N, C-alpha and C positions, 0 to 999 in steps of 0.2 A: 053160196047161199047162206052158209052159217057164218061166214065172215060179214055179210051184209046185215044179217040179224044182230050179230055181235056189236057192230058198229052203231046200228040204230038203237040198241039198248043202251049203249054208252051215251048217245046224244040226248036221250030222254031221261037219263038218270038225275035225280034231284041233287043239288049241290051239297046238301047235308048228308046224303047217303051214299055218295059215289066218290071216287078218287080218279079224276081223269088227268092224264099226263099227255100232252100233245107236243110232239117233235118230229121233225122231218127225217125221212129215211129214204134213200135212193133206191132200195130194193123195193119195187112195187108189189112183189108178192108177199112181203111181210109188212106193207104199210098199215094194214088193218090192225096188226098186232102192236105197232108203235104209236098208235094214236090213242090208245086207252091202256091203263093198268089192268093186269089180270084180276084185281079185286074190283069188280064194277058195283055191286051193291053191298055196302057195309051197313049194319044196323045203326040206327040214328044214335043210340046211346054210346056205341063204341066209336062213332065219328066224333061225337062231342068230347068224349074222354080222349081220343087221340089229338085233336086239335088243342084241347087244353094242355095237354102234356108237351106239345111242341112249343107252345108259348111259354110254358114254365121253363123248358130247357134254354130257350132263347134269352129269357131274362137271366137265368143263372150264368150263361156264357158271356153276357155282356162285360163282365169284369175284365176278362182276358182277350176276348176277340170281338170282332165286328160281326154279330150274328144276324143272319138274314133267314127268314122263315118262309116256307110255301105251305101253309095249312090249307086242308080241304083242296078246292080247285084253284087257289091262288098260284100264280106263276110270276113270282116277284124275282128270283134269280135262277137262271138256268146254269147248267155245267155241261161242258162239251165231252162227249165220249165218242170217239170215232167221228163218224158222219152224223150223229144224232145228238140231240140236247135233252138231258134229263132234268127233273126238278125234284131234287131230294127234299125232305121235310125241313132240314136245316143245314145251313152252310155257314162254316166258321172262317172268316177272313182275319188276317193279321191287322193290327191297328197301326202299322206304320204306313208310310206313304206309298209303298209298293202295293199293299192291300193283297198280299199273297193268299191264295186259298190254303188253309191249314187242314181242314177236315170237313167231311160230309156226315151227316147223322140221319138214320132212319128209324122212324118209331112205327112199330107194328103192333097190331091188336090180335085177338085170338083167331080171327078169320082171316087174317093176312099172312100168317106164318104158314106157308105152304110152298110147293115146288115151283109153281108158276111165278110167284113173287121173287123167289130166290133166283130164278133165271132172268126175269125181266129187270129187276131192280139191283139186287145184291152183287150179282156177278159183274155187271158193267161198272158199278160204282167202286167195286174192289180193285178194278184195274187202273184207277186213277193213282197218280203217284202222291196222295195225301192219305191221311189217317180216315179210317172208316169206322164209325160207332154204330152199334146196333142195339136197339132197346125193344125188348120183348117182354110179354106178361112173365110172371114167375112160374106158372105151369107149362110154358112152352119153351123153356130154356133148352131141354135136351132135344126137342124137335128143331130148334134153330141150330144147334150144333151139328146134329146130323145132316141138315140140309146144306150147311156150309162145307161139310166134308165131302158130300156126295157132289156137289156142283163146284168144289175148288175154289170156294170164296174166301179170300184172304181178308178177314175182318180183324181190326185192331182190338177192339173190345166189344164184349157182350154184356150188357146190363140188364138186369131184371127189375121190373117195378110192380108195385102193388099198392092198393089204397089201404090206409089206416085212417078210418073216419073220413074226413075230406082231404087229407094230405097224401101225397105221393111218397113212397119210400123207394130208395134205389139200392141196388146191391150189385157190385162187380162180379160177375160170374166167370169171365173168360178174359184173358189178356194174351195177345200174341207175344211169343218169345223174341227178344231183341237179339239180332245177330251178334255173335261174339267178335269182338275186335281182333283183327289180325296181330299176331306176335310181332313186337317191334325188335328189329335188328339193330344191335349197337353199332354205329358207325364210327371209324376212326377219325379223328380230327386231322386235317392235313397240315403237315409241318411247313411253315413258309420256307422258301429258298434262302432268305437272308439269314435266318438263324441256323447256325451249324452247330451241330453237336460236338462237344470236347471229346477227344480220344480218351479212352479208359487208360488210367496210369498202368504202366508195365511193372515188372518185377524189379526190386531194388538191386543195383549194381553191387556186387561184393569185391572188396579189395583183396588181391592175392596175398597170402602170408608171405613175410619176409623169410629168407633162408637164415640159418644159424650162423654161418660165417659172416654175412653181412651185418648181422646185428652185433656180433663181437666186435668187428671192425669199427663200427659206429661208436661203440662204448669206449674203446681204446682212444679214439680221437677226441672224445669228450673229456676223457680223464687227462690227457696231455695238455689240452687247452686249459684246464683248471690249474695244473701245476705251473705253467707258464705264468698265469696271472698271479700266483701267490709269491713268485721269486721277485724280490725288490731290489733295485739297483743300489750298491754300497757307496757311501760318500767318501771322497778322497780327502786325505788329511794333508 
């Protein structure tokens, strides 16, 4: 009974006051949960502010990405999560030929930062293998952090926003820690088989010292040879 009223209320919600997300779920018991977002009725002023903020982020992101927005009840680009399809507020695709999904963005207002929204939107989107950016009002940053911790939502960045006159101001309030790189192990370069290392030089060989008798005999033979050379043959008369 409650589910029927919940669904009927969602069907009659005005486009400017409600946020409807339709996607298929195989589990019939939770089908009524997947047809609508937990935030059924949002004040008109907040909804207009929400859609304006989504379009502003879309314009800023076009420099680096192909940004596709789903403001209000528009369903321009879905994202597959398990057996369901969600429609985040903003999807950022790469500008190359592959058009790979880089990040998803959710913009929340004061009424939509709650436990139901965290379970229905934040938790499934954080399971994607892409970056997840969350924008919340400045006075709801602590609540958003607590909801992320309680529901184990892996958010890449949490940004706060507030109005200064007619302009939005953004402040980065949280950034997930990047995983530390594994230490590199120095690998030894293999030595090719053709190149052979030269053997290390061994100790120098020492000549054995001569004995005293041998040295004296050598000296006498040298002296006799010199005396023979000095004797000259005499001329015959």
